[in-house]
C-alpha positions in Angstrom: -51.4 31.5 -30.1 -51.9 29.4 -33.2 -54.9 30.8 -34.9 -55.7 27.3 -36.3 -55.7 25.8 -32.8 -59.0 24.3 -31.4 -60.2 26.5 -28.6 -61.8 24.5 -25.8 -63.7 25.1 -22.5 -64.2 22.6 -19.7 -67.4 22.4 -17.6 -67.3 20.0 -14.7 -68.3 20.4 -11.0 -65.3 18.4 -9.8 -62.2 20.6 -9.5 -59.6 17.8 -9.5 -61.1 16.3 -12.6 -61.1 19.7 -14.4 -57.6 20.4 -13.4 -56.4 17.0 -14.5 -58.0 17.3 -17.9 -56.6 20.9 -18.3 -53.2 19.8 -17.2 -53.1 17.2 -19.9 -54.7 19.2 -22.7 -52.3 22.1 -22.1 -49.6 19.8 -23.3 -51.4 18.8 -26.6 -50.4 20.7 -29.7 -53.2 22.3 -31.5 -55.6 22.5 -28.5 -55.9 25.6 -26.4 -58.0 25.5 -23.2 -59.5 29.0 -22.9 -61.3 28.5 -19.7 -63.2 26.2 -17.3 -66.2 26.4 -15.0 -67.7 24.3 -12.2 -71.4 25.0 -13.2 -73.6 25.4 -16.2 -74.6 28.9 -15.2 -71.0 30.2 -15.1 -70.1 28.4 -18.3 -73.0 30.0 -20.2 -72.0 33.4 -19.0 -68.4 33.0 -20.0 -69.1 31.4 -23.3 -71.6 34.1 -24.3 -68.7 36.6 -24.1 -65.9 34.3 -25.3 -67.1 31.6 -27.7 -64.9 28.5 -28.3 -64.8 25.7 -30.9 -65.4 22.8 -28.5 -67.0 22.5 -25.0 -66.3 19.5 -22.8 -69.5 19.3 -20.7 -70.3 17.0 -17.8 -73.7 15.3 -18.1 -74.3 15.2 -14.3 -74.0 18.5 -12.5 -75.9 20.1 -9.5 -78.1 23.0 -10.4 -78.2 23.5 -14.2 -77.3 20.0 -15.4 -75.4 19.2 -18.6 -78.4 18.6 -20.8 -80.1 21.9 -19.8 -76.7 23.7 -20.2 -76.3 22.1 -23.7 -79.9 23.1 -24.7 -79.2 26.8 -23.8 -75.8 26.8 -25.4 -77.2 25.4 -28.6 -79.9 28.1 -28.7 -77.3 30.8 -28.4 -74.3 29.3 -30.2 -75.5 26.5 -32.5 -72.2 26.1 -34.2 -70.4 25.2 -31.0 -69.3 21.6 -30.9 -70.2 19.9 -27.5 -68.6 16.7 -26.3 -70.4 15.2 -23.3 -68.4 13.8 -20.4 -70.1 11.0 -18.5 -69.5 8.1 -16.1 -70.6 4.7 -17.2 -74.4 4.6 -16.8 -77.1 7.3 -16.8 -78.0 6.6 -20.4 -81.3 8.5 -20.3 -79.3 11.7 -19.8 -76.8 10.8 -22.5 -79.5 10.1 -25.0 -81.2 13.4 -24.1 -77.9 15.2 -24.7 -77.6 13.7 -28.1 -81.1 14.6 -29.0 -80.4 18.2 -27.8 -77.4 18.6 -30.2 -74.3 17.1 -28.6 -71.6 16.0 -31.1 -70.8 13.0 -29.1 -69.8 11.7 -25.7 -66.7 10.2 -24.0 -66.4 8.4 -20.7 -64.6 10.1 -17.8 -62.2 7.2 -17.5 -61.1 7.4 -21.1 -57.4 7.5 -21.8 -55.7 10.8 -22.7 -55.3 9.7 -26.4 -58.9 8.8 -26.6 -60.0 12.2 -25.2 -57.7 14.0 -27.7 -59.1 11.9 -30.6 -62.7 12.7 -29.5 -62.0 16.5 -29.3 -60.3 16.5 -32.7 -63.1 14.5 -34.3 -65.9 16.8 -33.1 -63.9 19.9 -33.9 -63.5 18.7 -37.5 -67.3 18.4 -37.8 -67.5 14.7 -37.1 -68.9 12.9 -34.1 -67.5 10.7 -31.4 -69.3 7.9 -29.7 -67.4 6.0 -27.0 -67.5 2.4 -28.0 -68.3 1.0 -24.5 -70.9 3.5 -23.8 -72.5 3.1 -27.2 -72.8 -0.6 -26.8 -74.6 -0.2 -23.5 -76.8 2.5 -24.9 -77.7 0.4 -27.9 -78.6 -2.5 -25.6 -81.2 -0.3 -24.0 -82.6 1.0 -27.3 -82.3 -1.9 -29.6 -86.0 -2.8 -29.7 -87.9 -1.3 -32.6 -90.7 1.2 -32.3 -94.0 -0.4 -31.4 -95.8 -1.8 -34.4 -92.9 -1.4 -36.7 -90.1 -3.6 -37.9 -86.6 -2.1 -38.1 -86.6 -2.3 -41.9 -89.6 -0.1 -42.5 -88.7 2.9 -40.3 -87.7 5.1 -43.2 -84.4 3.4 -43.8 -85.5 1.5 -46.9 -85.3 4.7 -48.9 -81.6 5.2 -48.2 -79.6 4.8 -51.4 -76.5 2.7 -51.6 -74.3 5.9 -51.6 -76.2 7.3 -48.6 -75.5 4.1 -46.7 -71.9 4.4 -47.5 -71.9 8.0 -46.2 -73.8 6.9 -43.1 -71.2 4.2 -42.4 -68.5 6.9 -42.4 -70.6 9.1 -40.2 -70.9 6.3 -37.7 -67.1 6.1 -37.6 -67.1 9.8 -36.6 -65.7 11.2 -39.8 -66.3 14.8 -40.8 -67.6 15.8 -44.3 -64.1 16.6 -45.6 -62.8 13.2 -44.5 -65.8 11.4 -46.0 -65.3 13.2 -49.3 -61.7 12.2 -49.4 -62.6 8.5 -48.6 -65.3 8.4 -51.3 -63.5 10.6 -53.8 -66.3 13.1 -54.1 -66.7 16.7 -53.3 -67.4 18.0 -49.8 -70.6 19.7 -51.2 -71.8 16.3 -52.4 -71.2 14.8 -48.9 -73.1 17.6 -47.2 -76.1 16.9 -49.5 -76.0 13.2 -48.7 -75.8 13.9 -45.0 -78.7 16.3 -45.2 -80.7 13.7 -47.0 -79.8 11.0 -44.5 -80.8 13.1 -41.6 -84.2 13.8 -43.2 -84.9 10.1 -44.0 -83.9 8.9 -40.6 -85.7 11.6 -38.8 -82.5 12.6 -37.0 -81.7 16.0 -35.7 -78.0 15.7 -36.1 -75.3 13.3 -37.4 -74.6 11.9 -34.0 -78.2 11.0 -33.5 -78.2 9.5 -37.1 -75.2 7.3 -36.1 -77.1 5.9 -33.1 -80.3 5.3 -35.2 -78.2 3.5 -37.8 -76.6 1.3 -35.2 -79.8 0.6 -33.4 -81.5 -0.4 -36.7 -78.4 -2.4 -37.6 -77.7 -0.5 -40.8 -74.0 -0.6 -39.8 -72.0 -2.8 -37.5 -72.0 -1.9 -33.8 -68.8 -0.2 -32.7 
């Protein structure tokens, strides 16, 4: 096996969906599907013994749902990148997953190329926000916090460079890609991202991207 390959685990309670995704990903160079599970409980047990780079995790599952599975996984393996799988709708659970540490989400009816791009993006340290799902999610969360206007929620302190970095974060780029785009060091980008998260009150870069789009700091996808 190529030691540089992205190792991946699929968690979904629908066997036909899992097998279809695995059948496709087994043909994609650079991605190795190391296992699959139909429940959060089985996934957590397997991943505790055999960690992977990326987990494809269904939001809606009976028993231990996707958000609770994600929360437990992040507690035990915080560096694992998790890409949530969702049908169109159920935005409360999607938002909860992002707040719990998911690197992004993709719709279950996404094309094979989009799924591959999403996996590669989160594996590289970036994020992936499905454009259709994000537009619907933003529609629900566009209103500012009560008693505050969008331009006074901590965003006025972002420097011009931080806004540039934030725009690239919203495009799903990882630190190395942002560094190349801005012709700066990766260490500098990491510092900017850390400052952005602090100023926006975001727990992770995916949540920062949603906050940025909700407050219209960057164009909607």
